[in-house]
N, C-alpha and C positions, 0 to 999 in steps of 0.2 A: 504494500500500500504506500503510495507516495507520501512524503513528509508534508504535513500541513504547515504552510508558511504564513506568518502574520505580518501586519504592518510594522510591529516592533522588530521583527527580523530584518526588515528593510531599513531600520534605523530611526523610525518615527514612533515616539511613545505618546499615545493618547493619554495615558495616566499622568505623565509628566505635564502635558499640556493642561489637563484638568486641574492639577495642583497649582500651576502657574496662574490660571484664570481665577482660581479661588482667592489667591493673594491679591491679584490685580483688582478684583471686584471691590475689595475693601478700600483700597486706595482711591479708586474711581468714585465710589459712593461719597467719599469725603469732599468731593468737588461739586456734587450735585446741588442744584437750586430749584426753585419753583417752576422754572422753564423746562426742566429735564423731564421727559415724558416716557423714557424707557429705561430698563435695567441693562447693565453690562451682560452680554450674552445674546441679546436680540440680533436678528439678522442686520438690522439697521438702527442707528441711534436716532431718536426723535427729539426735537427741540422746538419749543413754541416759536412761531414766526410772527407773533403779534408785537408791533412796536407803536403803541398808542401815543407815545410822547414825541414821535417823529413825524414830520409832514411827508417826507419822501425818503424812507430808509434805503440805504445802499449797502449791499453785502460786499465785503472785501475778503478775499481768500488768498492763502499763500501756502506753499509747501517747501520744506527744506530738510536738510540733514545736518549732522554734526561733523561730517568729513573725517579726516584722519586723526582728529582729537580722540576718537574712539581707541586708537592704538595706546594712548596714555592710560585709558581706563583698563585695558587688557593687561598692561604691564604693571600697573600699581594695584590692581584688584579693587579699585574704587569705582563703583558703578552708579552711585546715587547722585552724581553731579551732572553727568551727560544728559540725563533726562530733563533736568532743569535747564541746561544749556539749550536744548532743543525747543522747549516751550518758550523761553524768553526770547530766543532768536526770532521765532515766528511772530510773537506778540509785537516785537519791535518793527518787524517788516510791514505789518498792517497799520501800526501806529503812525508811520510816516504819512499816511493818507488820511489821518484823523480818525481811524477806526478803533473802537474798543473791542476786545475779544469776546466772543460768545461761547464757542466750543472748540475743542481740540481733539484730533484723532491721531493715533500713532501706528507705525508699522515697525515691528521688531522681528528680525529674521536671524536664525542661527543654524549651525549644523546639528548640534545636539543640545536640546533644551535643558537648561539648568534653572529650575524654578526660582531658587534664591537669587540668582543673578538677574533674571528677568524681573522679579519683584523689586529688586533694588533700583533698577532703571526706572520702573514705573513709579516707585515711591518718589523719586526726584521729579518726575513729570507731574504727579499729583500735587506735590508741594508747591511747585511753580504755578500750576493752574489755580490753586487756592489763592495764592498771593496776588494773582492777576485778575481774580474774579471770573475765571474761565472754567467751564465744565469739561472734564475729561470724559467725552461722550462714548468713546469706543475705540476700536483699533483691531489690528491683526497681529497675531503671534504665530510665526511660521517656523517650523522645524524642517530643515532641508539637508539631509545627510550628504556629506561629500561636497557640499557647495561652499562652505566656509571652513577655514582652518579651525582645529580644535581650540575652544576657549574664546572664539571671536564671534561677533555678531554685527549686524547692520541696523541702523536706526533712522527712521524718517518721521516727519510730523506734518500734519495738515491742520490749518487753522481757519476759522471763519469768524469775522467780526462785522460790526455794523457802524455806519456813520450816516447822519442826516445829510442829504445832498447839499444843502446850503452850507455845511461845515466841512466839506471835503477839502483837504489840503493838497493842492496840485502844483504849486510853484509858479503858476501862470502870471502872478502879479509881481514876481521878483524883478527888480530893476537896479541899474547902477546906483551906488550909494547905500544900498542895504547893508546891514551888518551881519557878519557870520559869527555865530556863537558855537562853542563846543562843550559838550558834557563829557567829563572824563570816563574812560573805561577802566576796568580793574585788571586788564590783561589782554590776551590775544582774542578774547571772545570765542568765536568758533571758526576762525579763518586763518589761513597761512600756516597750518600745522605741518604740511608736507615739507615746507622750507624750514620751519622751526625745528622739526625733528632732525632734519639733515644737519643743520648747524650745530645743535647741541650734542647729538649722539654720534654722528659720523665725523664731523669736522672737529668738534670740541672734545669728543671722547667721554662725555659725561654719562652717568647712569641716572635713572629716574630718582634714586634715593640719595644722590649726592647733594649735600648742603652747600649752597653758594652764598657767601657773605654778601655779595653785591645784590642778590635777590632777597636776602633775609629769610630764605626758606629753601626747601629742596627743589631741584629742577622739576620733578614730577608735580609737586604741589603748585609751583608757579605756573606751569603750563595747564594745569587743570582748574585754574581760577574760574569760577562760574560766570558765564555770560549773563550779565545782569539785565533785568527788564527796566526800560526807561519810562514805562507807563506811570508808575507812582509819581515821578517828577513832572512829566509832561502832561499827564491826564488833566489836571486842573486848568492847564493853558488851552486845551482844545476848545473850550467854550468862551475863553476870554476875548474881549473885543476892546477897541479904543475908538475915539472919534476921529474921523478923517477930516480934511480941510472943509469938505462940503457938509459936514455935520452928520454924515452917515457912519454908523458903527461898522468897523472892519475887524477881521480877526487879527490878533497880535502876531500869530505865526504865519509866515508866507510859505515856508518850505521846510521840510525835514528830510534828512538823509541818514540812514542807518549805515555806519561804516563797517561793512562786512567784506566779503571777498572782492578784491579790486581796490581796497583801501580808499584813500581820498580821491585818487585820480580817476577812478572808474565810477564811484558811487555818487559823488556830488553832481556831475553832469547829468545824471538821470532825472534831476528835478529842475533843471534850468530851462527857461524859455529861450527862444532864439534871440541873439543879439547881446547876450551877457556871458561873462566869465566870472571866475572866483579867484581871488588872490588870498593865499593863506600865509600868515606870518609865523614862520617856525620860531620857537622860543617864547611864544606867548602863553604856553601851557607847559606844565612839567611832564616831560616824556618819561614813561615808566622805565626803570633800569633794564628791564628784560629786552627792550627794543635796541638800546645802545649796545648791550652785550651781544645780541645776535648780529648786529651790523659789523661789530669788530671781529667776531668769530669768522665771518665769511667775507669780510671786505665788501659788503653789499652796498651798492650805490644808493644814494638818497632816493633816486627815482624808483628803484625797485622796492625800497622799503615803503614808500608812500603808495605804491601800487599794489602791495601785498598785505600790509598790516594796517591796523587802525592807529598806531603810533601814540596811543594813550587817549584818543578821542573816540568815544563810542557812538555819539549821535551829534549831528550837525543841525543847528537851528538857524534859519535865515528870517530876519525881521527888518522892519524899517528902522532907521537910526533913531527916530523919535519914540519908538516903542521898546528899544533895547533895554532900558532900565526897568521897565515894567515886566519884561520877560525875565530878566535876571533876578528880580525880586521874588519870583515864584520858585526858583530853583535852589537846591542845596549847594551845588558847586557848579560853576560854569565859567568859561573864559571867553573873552573877545579874541578871536583868532584870525579874523580876516574881514574882507569886504567884497562886495559885488562890483564888478567893473563892466564896461562895454567890452564885447569880445565875441568869440565863436564857440562858447560852450566848454572851454577848457579850464583846467585848474592849474594855477601857478603857485609853486611853493617858494617863498622868498625868505 
């Protein structure tokens, strides 16, 4: 009689998946609110689409990943920060258009499912969702034998937020003379890790647990610094307005740019209208030591640094000169780092 072969014999454990989902369900429930209409485990997550306080609600959606920052999680065994990285990155991406998050979904894929590791990743996501007032509505946990190296996984996130059409931030009103403000980051956020890992581990010969006095911590901890959400700081500004010369109230913020992959040079132009450029004055904010250290390790050009990393600025705000002080007054820490000029949509670092 032929041997009976099961799904487990092919490397997929339904029992492990069930144990992981049981842990995930607890974390997800901690993010639910009155708009959440389904439990974790449904075929699709349901969320109330009623927005009685908005005249014309616009849904804003985004998807992203954590990139090779995951390699640091694998090497250090710290898995509860990359989930928060993912949520906060996605929150920031829709924030630049004035949207507040509604719900988040994740995709977690691995070769062999380890329920405790999966739960640790989701715990970080749930924590960040709660902090951002966002529901962890559902997701996919995939076990795919032989597809990923042992001990590794991939992670992606999908977010949906909402903004009233009249309050969409699109950069169209940006003009020469406007002020560029920068909110500090606390590290690399979630971008540039392929280069960072090469510089520290291949060129510099460091190990993840090596303490570096210049960084004040180990290499692994410095590189795993959580990508923060800028919603708590910028949220109150989304509804703030000021009087224009004609007496009409206008938004304080003209444009927002999340400094992610592409650094200053690729992200700021995404919000600029035709006929303007941006001039950034280097030295107007404290660059984190990790960036100077990487530049020295690889003799990296300034252009490459500003095209790859955030250089210590996580979010850019553009506003009129007359509104700059009002914007600054709302923020915990912010720096005047440049100005808008006439030009062709480029960014000049001076």
